[in-house]
Backbone bond lengths (Angstrom), bond angles and torsions (degrees), N, CA, C in turn:
res aa  C-N    CA-C-N  psi(-1)  N-CA   C-N-CA  omega(-1)  CA-C   N-CA-C  phi
1 M - - - 1.447 - - 1.524 108.53 -
2 P 1.337 118.70 136.41 1.460 121.07 179.90 1.533 111.12 -59.72
3 K 1.322 114.90 147.61 1.459 119.60 -177.96 1.528 112.40 -61.27
4 S 1.321 118.16 -28.39 1.454 120.72 -178.98 1.528 112.65 -65.88
5 K 1.317 117.16 -18.42 1.462 121.16 -179.59 1.522 112.18 -89.47
6 R 1.330 117.43 -1.86 1.458 121.31 -176.30 1.523 111.13 -102.20
7 I 1.308 114.96 144.30 1.462 121.52 178.70 1.523 107.59 -124.31
8 K 1.334 115.95 132.21 1.452 119.73 179.35 1.526 109.43 -75.79
9 L 1.307 115.44 139.14 1.459 121.30 179.66 1.525 111.03 -60.73
10 T 1.315 116.94 -38.38 1.465 120.80 179.33 1.528 111.16 -62.94
11 D 1.320 117.17 -40.40 1.469 120.42 178.45 1.520 110.63 -63.09
12 M 1.326 115.90 -39.53 1.459 119.79 178.38 1.532 110.18 -65.74
13 R 1.324 117.23 -41.02 1.468 120.78 179.98 1.523 111.54 -65.25
14 V 1.323 117.82 -37.29 1.466 120.88 177.41 1.527 109.80 -64.05
15 A 1.323 117.15 -42.17 1.467 121.13 178.34 1.526 110.76 -63.34
16 I 1.329 116.94 -41.19 1.463 120.97 178.32 1.523 109.91 -65.17
17 A 1.330 116.86 -40.86 1.465 121.15 178.65 1.525 110.54 -61.71
18 K 1.323 117.37 -41.07 1.465 120.56 178.82 1.527 111.11 -63.28
19 E 1.319 116.71 -39.13 1.467 119.65 177.98 1.523 110.99 -66.90
20 C 1.327 116.94 -39.83 1.469 120.04 178.90 1.522 110.70 -62.88
21 V 1.321 117.06 -41.13 1.464 120.82 177.64 1.524 109.38 -64.75
22 L 1.318 116.56 -40.88 1.461 121.22 179.31 1.522 111.46 -61.37
23 Y 1.342 116.47 -44.28 1.463 121.41 -179.75 1.525 112.87 -82.01
24 E 1.343 116.75 -7.69 1.467 122.77 -178.04 1.527 111.34 55.80
25 D 1.321 115.51 40.16 1.463 121.99 178.22 1.522 108.17 -141.83
26 C 1.319 116.08 109.95 1.471 121.04 -176.24 1.518 111.68 -112.01
27 S 1.314 117.38 27.07 1.459 120.05 -178.41 1.529 110.76 -74.43
28 K 1.312 115.10 158.85 1.467 121.33 179.95 1.525 110.30 -60.02
29 E 1.323 116.39 -38.71 1.467 120.39 -178.97 1.530 111.06 -64.03
30 T 1.322 116.69 -42.29 1.463 120.43 179.84 1.521 110.42 -66.47
31 I 1.330 116.30 -44.05 1.463 120.48 178.77 1.524 109.93 -60.22
32 T 1.317 117.64 -43.52 1.460 122.05 -179.95 1.528 110.86 -64.48
33 R 1.325 116.93 -42.92 1.469 121.25 -179.59 1.533 110.71 -63.16
34 I 1.325 116.91 -45.06 1.469 120.59 179.85 1.525 110.35 -66.63
35 T 1.342 117.13 -40.45 1.465 121.29 179.14 1.525 110.39 -60.60
36 K 1.326 117.08 -45.61 1.466 120.39 179.31 1.528 111.63 -61.87
37 A 1.326 116.33 -38.96 1.469 120.21 178.39 1.531 110.35 -65.52
38 Y 1.327 117.04 -42.98 1.464 120.75 177.93 1.534 110.62 -61.83
39 L 1.334 116.61 -45.29 1.469 119.97 -178.53 1.524 111.43 -64.30
40 A 1.320 116.64 -38.63 1.467 119.82 177.68 1.523 110.73 -63.12
41 Q 1.339 116.88 -42.32 1.458 120.72 179.43 1.530 111.47 -67.42
42 I 1.327 116.25 -39.96 1.467 120.48 177.97 1.527 109.98 -61.38
43 K 1.317 116.29 -42.33 1.472 120.82 179.44 1.533 110.60 -64.84
44 M 1.333 117.08 -42.14 1.468 120.47 179.55 1.524 111.05 -65.14
45 D 1.346 116.54 -31.77 1.461 120.83 179.56 1.524 112.51 -79.19
46 G 1.337 117.04 -5.53 1.458 120.64 179.22 1.515 113.48 77.62
47 R 1.311 117.19 24.89 1.460 121.69 179.55 1.517 110.06 -105.89
48 E 1.322 115.96 175.90 1.464 120.29 177.32 1.521 109.43 -140.27
49 V 1.314 114.95 156.59 1.451 121.42 176.87 1.516 107.05 -92.29
50 I 1.329 117.03 125.27 1.463 122.50 -172.94 1.529 112.04 -55.72
51 D 1.321 118.18 -51.51 1.459 121.65 -173.23 1.521 113.05 -67.17
52 W 1.324 118.40 -14.41 1.462 120.61 -176.02 1.514 112.92 -99.96
53 R 1.321 118.31 3.33 1.463 121.21 -179.39 1.517 111.80 -64.85
54 Y 1.315 117.25 -31.58 1.446 121.40 -172.44 1.525 112.97 -97.07
55 G 1.322 117.79 12.12 1.451 121.31 174.91 1.518 114.78 84.16
56 N 1.328 118.31 9.97 1.457 121.42 179.06 1.527 110.01 -91.59
57 I 1.310 116.22 63.82 1.458 120.93 -177.14 1.529 109.10 -78.00
58 P 1.350 117.50 123.78 1.466 119.61 -179.69 1.525 111.00 -72.04
59 T 1.324 115.62 153.52 1.459 120.41 176.55 1.524 108.95 -74.95
60 Q 1.317 116.68 169.64 1.462 120.50 178.80 1.523 110.94 -61.53
61 T 1.331 116.48 -38.96 1.461 120.27 179.96 1.524 110.90 -66.35
62 Q 1.326 117.41 -43.61 1.460 120.32 177.93 1.523 110.91 -61.61
63 N 1.324 115.99 -44.46 1.455 120.08 -179.81 1.526 110.47 -63.37
64 A 1.327 117.72 -45.09 1.462 121.00 -179.31 1.527 110.93 -62.28
65 T 1.325 116.85 -38.74 1.465 120.59 179.01 1.522 110.75 -64.36
66 K 1.317 116.61 -43.76 1.466 120.06 -178.72 1.522 111.83 -70.92
67 V 1.323 117.71 -34.97 1.465 120.45 175.84 1.530 109.36 -68.20
68 Q 1.324 117.20 -39.32 1.462 121.06 177.54 1.529 110.55 -60.33
69 F 1.325 117.35 -37.82 1.457 122.03 175.75 1.528 110.28 -60.97
70 E 1.330 117.19 -43.17 1.472 121.03 178.01 1.525 110.97 -65.70
71 I 1.327 117.32 -36.12 1.468 121.25 177.40 1.523 109.51 -63.16
72 D 1.329 116.79 -45.25 1.464 120.61 178.18 1.521 111.28 -60.60
73 K 1.329 116.99 -40.62 1.463 120.10 177.62 1.525 110.89 -62.53
74 L 1.331 116.94 -41.55 1.468 120.29 178.82 1.521 111.25 -63.63
75 K 1.329 116.39 -42.64 1.465 119.99 -179.78 1.527 111.06 -65.53
76 N 1.337 117.27 -40.37 1.467 120.66 177.70 1.515 111.01 -65.42
77 E 1.313 116.55 -39.61 1.461 121.46 178.43 1.524 110.32 -63.74
78 K 1.313 116.24 -41.23 1.457 121.50 179.36 1.531 110.71 -63.53
79 T 1.334 116.65 -43.31 1.457 121.71 178.80 1.517 110.68 -64.23
80 T 1.314 117.41 -43.36 1.461 121.98 -179.87 1.521 110.42 -62.84
81 N 1.317 116.98 -43.85 1.466 120.60 179.99 1.516 111.41 -64.84
82 S 1.334 118.23 -38.09 1.467 119.87 179.81 1.526 110.43 -69.59
83 R 1.327 117.96 -33.63 1.471 120.89 176.63 1.523 110.38 -66.26
84 K 1.328 116.86 -41.84 1.461 120.31 178.37 1.524 110.38 -61.92
85 F 1.328 116.54 -39.90 1.455 120.74 179.75 1.527 110.63 -65.74
86 C 1.342 117.00 -41.30 1.459 120.84 179.57 1.526 110.94 -64.23
87 K 1.322 117.14 -40.11 1.474 120.44 177.85 1.516 110.29 -64.42
88 W 1.328 116.05 -37.86 1.452 120.42 180.00 1.525 110.78 -66.20
89 M 1.313 117.47 -35.28 1.466 121.96 -178.33 1.526 112.11 -70.08
90 H 1.330 118.39 -27.45 1.472 120.66 -176.15 1.483 112.26 -95.12
């Protein structure tokens, strides 16, 4: 399959994390619901997730934990950027 048809699992998790931050809801249920919606859309688009080609599909708990990690990274990045802006202002 051409590389353009493949989507990295990490990229999908970052997108899900951004949506969770946007909705201000980081629960396992929300992460699972968004993940299922993303996977359905990816399937309709005729694409595949790279990490899942070999049958190593993560459980809902594993996926939620890894998405939560991405959410924490986004929040830390946001805090760091706001601190840099505050230093620049003074």
